[in-house]
PLY file of the C-alpha trace (Angstrom):
ply
format ascii 1.0
element vertex 188
property float x
property float y
property float z
element edge 187
property int vertex1
property int vertex2
end_header
239.93 57.04 161.54
235.86 56.12 163.37
234.42 57.94 166.33
234.71 54.50 167.78
238.42 54.42 167.31
238.80 58.08 168.46
236.99 57.46 171.53
239.84 54.36 172.47
237.39 52.51 174.45
236.10 55.57 176.42
232.88 54.92 178.24
229.93 57.40 177.37
227.46 58.32 180.40
224.28 59.72 179.89
222.62 62.03 182.61
219.52 63.67 182.54
215.94 63.90 184.14
213.66 61.02 184.43
211.68 60.54 181.46
214.57 62.08 179.18
215.04 59.05 177.06
218.40 57.92 178.37
217.72 54.11 178.08
216.20 54.21 174.64
218.84 56.67 173.31
221.92 54.64 174.95
220.88 51.56 173.47
220.68 53.10 169.74
224.17 54.76 170.49
225.97 51.73 171.67
224.92 50.01 168.56
225.99 52.88 166.46
229.29 52.62 168.18
230.05 49.06 168.39
229.90 49.48 172.41
227.89 47.77 174.95
224.97 48.94 176.62
224.09 49.22 180.01
221.25 51.03 182.06
222.37 51.47 185.74
218.78 51.09 186.80
218.37 47.66 185.33
221.59 46.56 186.66
220.58 47.56 190.20
217.30 45.88 189.76
218.85 42.64 189.04
221.76 42.80 191.45
219.28 43.52 194.22
216.48 41.13 193.02
213.64 43.94 193.55
212.15 46.75 191.60
213.20 50.10 192.23
210.09 50.88 193.75
210.59 48.03 196.24
213.84 49.14 197.42
212.43 52.66 197.95
209.64 51.48 199.83
211.51 48.73 201.75
214.89 50.05 202.21
214.71 54.20 201.48
216.19 56.19 198.94
219.43 56.63 200.71
220.04 52.82 200.54
219.01 53.09 196.58
221.51 55.66 196.26
224.42 53.59 197.67
223.46 50.64 195.29
223.46 52.85 192.57
226.86 53.84 193.19
228.14 50.73 193.62
226.78 49.50 190.51
228.09 52.87 188.83
231.84 51.91 190.48
231.20 48.47 188.88
230.31 49.58 185.24
232.88 52.29 185.29
236.11 49.52 185.79
235.20 48.24 182.07
235.36 50.11 178.69
233.38 50.20 175.46
230.50 50.89 177.25
227.50 53.42 176.96
225.83 53.65 180.40
222.23 55.15 181.16
222.19 56.38 184.44
219.42 57.06 186.98
218.25 60.58 186.80
218.96 61.41 190.34
223.04 59.82 189.93
224.22 63.09 189.64
223.30 64.16 193.36
226.07 62.23 194.84
229.15 64.07 194.80
231.33 60.83 194.73
229.56 59.37 191.50
231.36 62.18 189.58
234.58 60.68 190.10
233.31 57.53 188.08
231.45 59.57 185.56
234.62 61.86 184.82
236.45 59.00 183.73
234.17 59.08 180.45
232.34 61.49 178.44
229.18 62.65 180.22
226.22 63.60 177.95
223.27 65.17 179.27
219.89 64.86 177.56
218.41 68.06 178.40
214.47 67.90 177.81
212.15 70.46 179.03
209.85 70.21 181.50
206.68 70.38 179.56
207.98 67.12 177.75
208.89 65.40 180.70
205.60 66.08 182.20
203.81 64.39 178.97
206.14 61.45 178.95
205.71 60.75 182.88
202.04 61.23 183.37
200.67 58.12 184.75
204.18 56.08 185.60
203.82 54.26 188.64
207.54 53.14 188.55
209.31 56.53 189.40
209.02 56.54 193.45
210.04 60.17 193.86
206.73 61.06 191.83
204.31 58.89 193.64
202.61 61.93 195.26
199.45 63.97 194.14
201.69 67.23 193.49
204.10 64.93 191.16
204.42 67.48 188.52
205.55 70.25 191.30
208.20 67.52 192.67
209.28 66.92 189.14
209.69 70.65 188.77
211.82 70.79 192.08
213.79 68.12 191.11
214.67 69.33 187.74
215.57 72.77 189.19
217.96 71.32 191.84
219.97 68.83 189.50
220.21 71.26 186.32
223.21 72.51 187.62
224.48 69.50 188.43
223.69 68.22 184.62
225.31 71.41 183.37
228.83 69.67 184.42
228.36 67.43 181.58
231.18 67.41 178.50
227.99 67.23 176.25
224.65 68.97 176.52
221.96 67.59 173.79
218.77 69.75 174.18
215.78 67.78 173.04
212.29 69.06 172.66
209.37 67.84 171.35
210.09 68.60 167.69
212.89 65.77 167.86
212.17 63.21 165.21
213.06 60.32 167.37
215.77 58.28 168.75
218.23 57.95 165.69
218.07 61.86 164.93
218.95 62.00 168.60
221.81 59.90 168.15
223.05 61.18 165.18
223.61 64.69 166.87
225.02 62.93 170.04
227.62 61.28 167.66
228.09 65.20 166.10
228.49 66.80 169.20
230.64 63.69 170.90
233.34 63.88 167.92
233.64 67.45 168.22
234.59 67.19 171.66
237.02 64.57 171.06
238.95 65.34 167.80
241.30 68.30 167.84
240.35 71.35 165.67
242.31 71.01 162.28
244.39 73.79 162.64
245.87 72.43 166.06
246.43 69.30 164.89
248.64 70.81 162.47
251.03 72.42 164.62
249.79 75.80 163.95
0 1
1 2
2 3
3 4
4 5
5 6
6 7
7 8
8 9
9 10
10 11
11 12
12 13
13 14
14 15
15 16
16 17
17 18
18 19
19 20
20 21
21 22
22 23
23 24
24 25
25 26
26 27
27 28
28 29
29 30
30 31
31 32
32 33
33 34
34 35
35 36
36 37
37 38
38 39
39 40
40 41
41 42
42 43
43 44
44 45
45 46
46 47
47 48
48 49
49 50
50 51
51 52
52 53
53 54
54 55
55 56
56 57
57 58
58 59
59 60
60 61
61 62
62 63
63 64
64 65
65 66
66 67
67 68
68 69
69 70
70 71
71 72
72 73
73 74
74 75
75 76
76 77
77 78
78 79
79 80
80 81
81 82
82 83
83 84
84 85
85 86
86 87
87 88
88 89
89 90
90 91
91 92
92 93
93 94
94 95
95 96
96 97
97 98
98 99
99 100
100 101
101 102
102 103
103 104
104 105
105 106
106 107
107 108
108 109
109 110
110 111
111 112
112 113
113 114
114 115
115 116
116 117
117 118
118 119
119 120
120 121
121 122
122 123
123 124
124 125
125 126
126 127
127 128
128 129
129 130
130 131
131 132
132 133
133 134
134 135
135 136
136 137
137 138
138 139
139 140
140 141
141 142
142 143
143 144
144 145
145 146
146 147
147 148
148 149
149 150
150 151
151 152
152 153
153 154
154 155
155 156
156 157
157 158
158 159
159 160
160 161
161 162
162 163
163 164
164 165
165 166
166 167
167 168
168 169
169 170
170 171
171 172
172 173
173 174
174 175
175 176
176 177
177 178
178 179
179 180
180 181
181 182
182 183
183 184
184 185
185 186
186 187
């Protein structure tokens, strides 16, 4: 039986900080499983007809978080999806009711790697200030305990060889998570 068959259509949710690689990893993970891929940020932008920075500017973060929850609720109603979530989706307690219907995978990337990936990125509204590195560190400190509630943690550092290697590690960890140990499957 393949991993896809063992999953029985259960969705996989990628969580982690902005810049962790959830979108690129999620697309490859979905392909490997024969699942469909969605990025909550992309779906949200398409539904709102605005970019995330525009939503933040015109409606504020609270409105963005409400839209984000609505998108997550819509996606969670489907099966056989890999869903890359926004970095702050874990900060809304209600979102966990959707996330826990699937397998939650935390892409845990060190702050130093995130800094190098995000330098000059103008598409991250929460980092559009002079002290963006301090803000990033503060957000990570606040969110880390929430990310730690994930079913699977994949630690990624700057020595990782690329998305394919990360996807292989995720598949191995998810398989370990969902398959019963051999001795308990035999009734021992």
